[in-house]
N, C-alpha and C positions, 0 to 999 in steps of 0.2 A: 429864939425855937421855940413858936411855940406850934397849934396844931396848926396852923397858915404858913404854907410857904412862902407866899407871895408871888407866884405864879404859876403863867396861862399857859397851858399848854398850847400848845404852837404844833400844828399839820404840816408833814412835808411831804410835798410830792416828789414826785419821780426826777417831772422838769429839772428839779434844784440839782441834781445830776449830769445832769446832760441827753437828758432821754424825754421825749417828746412827751409831748401833752398826747395824749389817746380820749376816747371815743370813753365815758362814764367811768364807772373807777375797775376796769374791764383791764389788766398790766397783762395778760396773755396779747392786746394791738397796740403795747409803747414797740420804740425804735430809735435806735440809735443814733443820731442829731452825728457822729462824726467830730464832735467838740470837746477841749479839754485842756486843761491849764497845767501845765509843765511846776511842781513845786519842790521842786527836788532840790533846787538854791538853798530853799530851806530846810527841807526837812526827807532823808530818803526811803525815810517807814512811816508816812502819815499812818494815824489811827483812828484818827475819828475829826465828821464833818458836822460841821451846823450851819443854814442859811437864818440873815434878819427878813423877817416873816413878807419884804418889801421885795428881797430877791437882789439887794445892793451890798450888802458886806456878806461875805463867809468868812468863818469860823476851820481854821483846825488845829490838830490836833500831832506833833508829833512823838515820837518813840528812841527814837536814841538822840533828843539834843531836852529831852521833857518842853518842848514849852511850843507857847498854846502861842499862832499865827494870825492878824488876819486882813484880810482880802477887798478888795472894790472891785464892783462886777456895773461902772458905768452905764452900761445893758443892765437894768435888771434879769434876772436868768437867763445871763448869754455867757454861760459860760467863757464862750473866748476871748470875751469880753477884761475875765478878773484879771488882774493885775497887786502883786505884794501890795501893800498899804503902805510897809516898812515899823511897823506892830507887832512890838511881840512882847511877850512877857514870861519869862522864866517860872517852870513848876513843880523845880525840884527840891523846890525848900518841902512840898506834900507828895508830889509822887517816887515811890522806889521803884527802880524796876527788878528782875522783870509786871513789864507792869504793860495795858494793854486803857491809856483812858479814852476817855469820853464826855463828853461837853453837853454841855443843854446849857442855853438863854432865857429867863424870865421874858412873856413878849411883849415887853415894854424895854428891852434891852437892858437894864442895871441893876442886872444880879446871874453872874455866871455860878455856875455847876460844874464840879468837876468829880467823876468815875473815875474806878483804876487802884485804886491802891491796894496795899496788904497792908496799911494800917486798919482797917475800915473804918474807914469814916469819907463821908461825902464833905468836899468844904461848900463852900458860897465866896466869893470874889463879887465885893461893889465897886461900879461903873458907876463917877463924877457925871462921867455924859452915855447917853444913851447909844449901845452899840458903840463904842467909842473906845478898843485897850487900853489902849496908853493914859486913861483915866480913870482904872486901877486905882482905890485907896485901900484906908483907912482896914483896919486890922480882916484878917482869916479863917472865917467863923467855918462852923464843923460840926457836921450831924455823926455820934461815933454810932456809927450800923454795928459796929463789930459784935453784938450777939447776935445777930443774924449770919448774918456772915463775916467773913477774915480779905475776903478779896469778892467788894463792891464794883462789878464792871462797866456798870450802865446804873444812870439817875432818869429818871421819867417822873412827871407831877400832873397831878387832873385836873381838868378848867379851869376850875373854882380855888383852884394853890392849896386844897388842901390836905391832901394825901399825896404821898409819894411814895414813890415803888424801884425797886431798887433789883438789879441783877445781880445772882452774887455766879459769877466764869467758874468757881470750880466744880460745885453741888445741882449747879444746872437749878437752880429755880427764881423762881420771884419772890420781896416779897412786900408789902404794904406799912 
């Protein structure tokens, strides 16, 4: 747990969630593609979504199941092609309801960071194979942020991985 979190920031684009590409950086020109994937058979209350940079993998956390799920997109960025990859990871050991978990993956896909626990911690899971949650191994690492916030709702990192940003869900603050 040094100052370098070994993570690069991943730029999210609105096309990741079924919104068409739009001219420049003006979201007001975006439109809905009328595409979706139904995740109800895995989770009735999904709370967090993350895509790999190449658009071939999608990750979702469920509120009821406290589980991380992985989906495959054979056609990158096309949500209609997404299917459940039959890969999941139980997060119930370190997520306590009520919570609103949020997920962040390192740019190389070898680390998963999870926020959204009333125990004031950010968790790190290591993957032996990049972007494959069935390869999660080793000890779960964590960073205690309870001195800053009891309810870390979201986590993000600077592009060089040296700064971590934590959102406090209760007092509406973002800590660095």
